[in-house]
C-alpha positions in Angstrom: -78.3 5.0 -73.3 -77.9 1.2 -73.1 -75.0 1.6 -70.7 -77.1 3.6 -68.2 -79.1 1.1 -66.2 -82.6 2.3 -65.3 -82.4 5.4 -67.5 -85.9 7.0 -67.7 -85.1 7.6 -71.4 -84.4 3.9 -72.2 -87.9 2.9 -73.4 -88.5 6.1 -75.4 -85.1 5.5 -77.1 -86.2 1.9 -77.9 -89.3 3.2 -79.5 -87.3 5.6 -81.6 -85.1 2.7 -82.7 -88.1 0.6 -83.7 -89.5 3.5 -85.7 -86.3 4.9 -87.3 -83.5 2.3 -87.0 -84.8 -1.2 -86.2 -81.5 -2.7 -87.1 -78.3 -0.7 -86.6 -74.6 -1.3 -85.8 -73.2 0.2 -82.5 -69.6 1.2 -82.9 -69.2 1.5 -79.1 -70.6 -2.0 -78.4 -69.3 -3.5 -81.6 -72.5 -5.3 -82.2 -75.8 -5.1 -84.2 -78.9 -4.1 -82.2 -82.3 -5.4 -83.3 -85.4 -3.9 -81.7 -88.7 -4.9 -83.3 -90.8 -7.8 -82.0 -91.0 -9.9 -85.2 -87.3 -9.6 -85.9 -86.3 -10.4 -82.3 -88.7 -13.4 -82.2 -87.2 -14.6 -85.6 -83.7 -14.5 -84.1 -84.7 -16.4 -81.0 -86.5 -19.1 -83.1 -83.6 -19.7 -85.5 -80.5 -21.1 -83.6 -79.1 -22.4 -86.8 -78.5 -18.9 -88.3 -78.3 -17.1 -84.9 -76.4 -19.4 -82.6 -76.0 -18.6 -78.9 -72.2 -19.2 -79.1 -71.1 -15.7 -77.9 -68.5 -16.4 -75.3 -65.7 -15.5 -77.7 -67.2 -12.0 -78.0 -67.2 -11.7 -74.2 -63.6 -12.9 -73.9 -62.4 -10.5 -76.6 -63.5 -7.5 -74.6 -60.9 -8.2 -71.8 -57.1 -7.8 -71.8 -54.8 -10.8 -72.6 -53.9 -11.7 -69.0 -57.6 -11.9 -68.1 -58.6 -13.8 -71.2 -55.8 -16.4 -70.6 -57.2 -17.3 -67.2 -60.9 -17.3 -68.3 -60.3 -19.3 -71.5 -58.8 -22.1 -69.4 -61.9 -22.4 -67.2 -64.8 -24.8 -67.8 -67.4 -21.9 -67.6 -65.8 -20.2 -70.6 -64.8 -23.4 -72.6 -66.9 -26.4 -71.8 -70.4 -26.8 -73.3 -73.4 -25.5 -71.3 -77.0 -24.8 -72.1 -76.6 -21.0 -72.2 -74.1 -20.9 -75.0 -74.5 -24.1 -77.0 -77.2 -25.2 -79.5 -78.2 -28.6 -80.9 -77.4 -31.4 -80.3 -75.4 -30.5 -77.3 -78.1 -28.3 -75.8 -80.7 -31.1 -75.6 -78.2 -33.6 -74.1 -77.4 -31.1 -71.3 -81.0 -30.0 -70.7 -82.9 -33.2 -70.8 -81.8 -34.6 -67.4 -83.0 -31.4 -65.8 -86.4 -30.9 -67.4 -88.4 -33.0 -64.9 -86.8 -31.2 -61.9 -87.6 -27.8 -63.3 -91.0 -28.7 -64.8 -94.3 -27.3 -63.4 -94.8 -30.5 -61.3 -91.2 -30.7 -60.3 -91.1 -27.1 -58.9 -94.6 -27.6 -57.3 -92.9 -30.3 -55.1 -90.4 -27.6 -54.0 -93.0 -24.9 -53.2 -93.4 -25.7 -49.5 -89.6 -25.6 -49.1 -89.4 -22.3 -51.0 -92.2 -20.8 -48.8 -90.2 -21.8 -45.7 -87.1 -20.0 -47.1 -89.2 -16.9 -47.8 -90.6 -16.9 -44.3 -87.1 -17.3 -42.9 -85.8 -14.3 -44.8 -88.8 -12.2 -43.9 -87.7 -12.6 -40.3 -84.4 -11.0 -41.3 -86.0 -7.8 -42.5 -85.8 -4.7 -40.2 -88.4 -4.6 -37.4 -89.3 -1.1 -38.3 -89.6 0.7 -41.6 -88.2 1.9 -43.9 -86.4 -1.1 -45.4 -84.5 -1.7 -48.6 -86.4 -4.7 -50.1 -83.5 -5.7 -52.4 -80.8 -5.9 -49.7 -82.9 -7.1 -46.8 -85.2 -9.6 -48.6 -85.3 -10.2 -52.3 -81.6 -10.8 -52.9 -80.9 -13.1 -49.9 -84.1 -15.0 -50.6 -83.1 -15.7 -54.2 -79.5 -16.6 -53.2 -80.7 -19.1 -50.6 -83.2 -20.8 -52.9 -80.7 -21.4 -55.6 -77.8 -22.3 -53.3 -79.9 -24.7 -51.2 -81.6 -26.4 -54.1 -78.3 -26.8 -55.9 -76.9 -28.5 -52.8 -74.0 -26.3 -51.6 -73.3 -26.5 -47.9 -74.8 -23.6 -46.0 -71.4 -22.6 -44.6 -70.1 -22.1 -48.1 -72.5 -19.4 -49.0 -69.9 -16.7 -49.2 -67.7 -18.8 -51.5 -70.5 -19.4 -53.9 -71.5 -15.8 -54.0 -67.9 -14.7 -54.6 -67.7 -16.8 -57.7 -71.2 -15.7 -58.7 -70.2 -12.0 -58.4 -67.2 -12.4 -60.6 -69.0 -14.4 -63.3 -72.1 -12.2 -63.2 -69.9 -9.1 -63.9 -68.0 -10.8 -66.7 -71.2 -12.0 -68.5 -73.7 -9.3 -67.7 -71.7 -6.3 -66.6 -68.5 -4.4 -67.3 -66.1 -4.9 -64.4 -63.7 -2.1 -63.8 -60.2 -2.7 -65.2 -58.6 -2.8 -61.7 -60.8 -5.7 -60.6 -60.8 -7.8 -63.8 -57.7 -9.9 -63.0 -58.8 -10.5 -59.4 -62.3 -11.6 -60.7 -60.7 -14.0 -63.2 -58.7 -15.6 -60.3 -62.0 -15.8 -58.3 -63.6 -17.7 -61.2 -60.7 -20.2 -61.2 -60.9 -20.6 -57.4 -64.7 -21.0 -57.7 -64.4 -23.8 -60.2 -61.8 -25.6 -58.1 -64.2 -25.5 -55.2 -67.1 -26.6 -57.3 -65.1 -29.6 -58.6 -64.5 -30.6 -55.0 -68.2 -30.4 -54.0 -69.2 -32.4 -57.1 -66.6 -35.1 -56.3 -67.6 -35.3 -52.6 -71.3 -35.7 -53.6 -70.3 -38.4 -56.1 -68.4 -40.4 -53.5 -70.7 -39.7 -50.5 -74.4 -40.1 -49.7 -76.5 -38.3 -52.3 -79.2 -35.9 -51.1 -82.3 -34.4 -52.8 -80.3 -31.6 -54.4 -79.4 -30.9 -58.0 -75.7 -31.8 -57.6 -76.7 -35.2 -56.2 -79.4 -35.7 -58.9 -77.0 -35.1 -61.8 -74.0 -37.1 -60.3 -76.4 -40.0 -59.6 -77.8 -39.8 -63.2 -74.3 -39.8 -64.6 -73.3 -42.8 -62.6 -76.4 -44.7 -63.6 -76.0 -43.9 -67.3 -79.1 -41.7 -67.4 -77.1 -38.5 -68.2 -74.1 -37.8 -70.3 -71.9 -35.1 -68.8 -68.1 -34.8 -68.6 -66.7 -33.3 -65.3 -66.0 -30.1 -67.2 -69.6 -29.9 -68.4 -71.0 -30.4 -64.9 -68.8 -27.6 -63.7 -69.9 -25.4 -66.6 -73.5 -26.2 -66.1 -73.6 -25.4 -62.4 -71.3 -22.4 -62.7 -73.2 -20.7 -65.4 -76.6 -22.3 -66.0 -77.6 -22.8 -62.4 -75.7 -20.2 -60.3 -74.8 -17.3 -62.7 -78.0 -17.4 -64.7 -80.2 -18.6 -61.8 -79.7 -16.4 -58.8 -80.3 -12.9 -60.0 -83.4 -13.4 -62.2 -85.5 -14.6 -59.2 -84.6 -11.5 -57.2 -85.2 -9.2 -60.2 -88.6 -10.7 -60.8 -89.6 -10.3 -57.2 -88.5 -6.6 -57.0 -89.9 -5.6 -60.4 -93.3 -7.1 -59.5 -93.3 -5.4 -56.1 -92.5 -2.2 -58.0 -95.3 -2.6 -60.4 -97.8 -3.6 -57.8 -97.0 -0.8 -55.4 -97.0 1.9 -58.1 -100.8 1.5 -58.1 -102.1 0.2 -54.8 -105.2 -1.2 -56.5 -102.9 -3.9 -58.0 -101.5 -4.8 -54.6 -104.9 -4.8 -53.0 -106.4 -6.8 -55.8 -103.7 -9.5 -55.5 -104.1 -9.5 -51.7 -107.8 -10.1 -52.1 -107.5 -12.6 -55.0 -104.2 -14.5 -55.0 -105.4 -16.3 -58.2 -104.5 -13.1 -60.1 -100.8 -13.8 -59.6 -99.9 -15.4 -62.9 -101.3 -12.7 -65.1 -99.8 -9.9 -63.0 -96.5 -11.7 -63.0 -96.4 -12.1 -66.8 -97.5 -8.6 -67.4 -94.9 -7.3 -65.0 -92.1 -9.0 -66.9 -93.5 -8.1 -70.3 -93.5 -4.4 -69.3 -90.5 -4.5 -66.9 -88.5 -7.5 -68.0 -85.4 -8.8 -66.3 -83.0 -8.2 -69.2 -82.6 -5.7 -71.9 -82.1 -8.4 -74.5 -80.4 -11.6 -75.6 -77.0 -11.9 -77.3 -76.6 -14.1 -80.4 -74.0 -14.5 -83.2 -74.6 -14.9 -86.9 -73.5 -18.1 -88.5 -73.9 -16.7 -92.1 -74.7 -13.4 -93.7 -78.3 -12.5 -92.9 -80.7 -9.7 -93.8 -83.1 -8.1 -91.3 -85.4 -5.2 -92.3 -83.3 -5.0 -95.5 -80.0 -4.5 -93.5 -77.2 -7.0 -94.2 -75.5 -8.4 -91.1 -72.2 -10.2 -91.9 -71.4 -13.7 -90.7 -69.6 -13.8 -87.4 -71.2 -10.7 -86.0 -72.6 -10.2 -82.5 -76.3 -9.4 -82.3 -78.2 -7.9 -79.4 -81.9 -8.8 -79.8 -83.7 -6.4 -77.5 -86.5 -8.4 -75.9 -87.3 -5.4 -73.7 -88.0 -3.4 -76.8 -89.9 -6.2 -78.5 -92.2 -6.5 -75.5 -93.2 -2.9 -75.9 -93.5 -3.0 -79.7 -96.9 -1.4 -80.7 -96.8 -3.5 -83.8 -97.5 -6.5 -81.7 -98.9 -5.3 -78.3 -101.7 -2.7 -78.2 -100.9 0.2 -75.8 -97.6 -1.5 -74.9 -96.6 1.0 -72.2 -99.7 0.5 -70.2 -100.0 -2.2 -67.5 -102.7 -4.6 -68.6 -102.7 -8.1 -67.2 -105.7 -9.0 -69.3 -104.1 -8.2 -72.7 -104.9 -11.0 -75.2 -101.4 -11.5 -76.5 -99.7 -11.7 -73.1 -98.6 -15.3 -73.7 -96.4 -14.1 -76.6 -94.1 -12.0 -74.4 -90.4 -12.7 -74.8 -89.3 -11.9 -71.3 -88.1 -15.5 -70.8 -86.7 -15.7 -74.3 -88.2 -18.1 -76.9 -87.5 -21.3 -78.8 -84.5 -23.6 -78.0 -83.2 -21.4 -75.2 -86.5 -20.7 -73.5 -85.6 -20.2 -69.9 -85.3 -23.5 -68.0 -86.0 -21.7 -64.7 -89.4 -20.2 -65.6 -91.4 -22.2 -63.1 -88.8 -21.7 -60.4 -88.7 -17.9 -60.8 -92.5 -17.8 -60.8 -92.7 -19.8 -57.6 -90.0 -17.9 -55.8 -91.8 -14.6 -56.7 -95.2 -16.0 -55.7 -93.9 -17.2 -52.4 -91.9 -14.1 -51.7 -94.8 -11.7 -52.3 -97.3 -13.9 -50.5 -95.0 -13.8 -47.4 -94.7 -10.0 -47.7 -98.5 -9.6 -47.9 -99.1 -11.8 -44.9 -96.6 -9.9 -42.7 -97.0 -6.4 -44.2 -100.3 -6.0 -46.0 -100.1 -2.2 -45.9 -96.7 -2.0 -47.5 -96.0 1.1 -49.6 -93.1 2.2 -51.8 -91.0 5.1 -50.7 -90.4 7.4 -53.7 -86.7 8.1 -54.1 -85.5 11.2 -55.9 -82.8 9.2 -57.7 -83.5 5.5 -58.0 -80.5 3.2 -58.0 -80.4 0.4 -60.6 -78.3 -2.7 -61.0 -75.1 -2.1 -62.9 -74.6 -3.9 -66.2 -75.7 -3.3 -69.8 -78.2 -6.1 -69.9 -80.3 -5.9 -66.7 -83.2 -3.7 -65.8 -83.9 -3.9 -62.1 -83.7 -1.6 -59.1 -80.6 -2.2 -57.0 -82.4 -0.4 -54.1 -86.1 -0.4 -53.5 -87.2 1.3 -50.3 -90.6 0.4 -48.7 -92.5 1.2 -45.5 -95.5 -0.3 -43.8 
């Protein structure tokens, strides 16, 4: 069931797991799966016993010739925020916190709105339209690529590297493309090293690459070249592009399922934050978070050996009736909404929360201005993103 993105049975299966097998070992995935809210939150809050160092598990799932290439890349070997804990995590994250803070992203909002308007002009003149392909995905791509500081003409090179890494980390690329994807990762990192070096030697701009290279040169940040490559390759591009598009599409999906939600936000834009948070609690961006075990641990009376892979199902935790009343219903006024785990928790709480929220707000506001009467087109067989750890439509057809 977990290998079938968008399966209508996914949430009922998660409930069954919470009730009957809240901790179990999957032979097919070779990992332990944890599904109750309290247990998932405990894992996320305890990086000492449940470290994020899971790249070795990812590498182990590929053949030797693919592993050899990937293991030599910075993305799979150098420290980054996604896969490293203290003290490395804070050293890498601290120079970025102000940029991604509430105030930092607020300074970018006008620029993001302009990007949203630009991509709105690229939608078909007449309905129907696939909101993923014509709007959400290119909008999210542009925001991350422009803010990072990659030249506009290099968009295809960036997205080629992103496609390969996204499939390695969050999907299951077919055997016949794995070696080519590994070579794409190597070529992507060579290109990324060139861009970083050019920015270091040239005139800095107001982008992230300029910001970090300047901080390093002034002694305000401590990154090796390999760490800079790893940070931009995974933390900024791989982990940054897709969540923003997923959040936008999932929220449009929830709002348009009940036109009263769409009309309510259209009338009162101040409702956005609660609607956004409840959307991601109920229809989160990911199925869960991967962790390792640093020592033998016991969860719900089940012993998990040291060195095991653990999949903490945040999507299940966010629908756990032990924590959220009537968890399957859409209720932006629920009292415990702030405890949702859709952006993780603890040390690895998502750095891009404010950015994802702002991109989604700007994207939906632009849609509402241009197409206030937008409606979803019900498809007989919805198409979902491929990958074992994403829950988002790959196609979302609308009309107006």
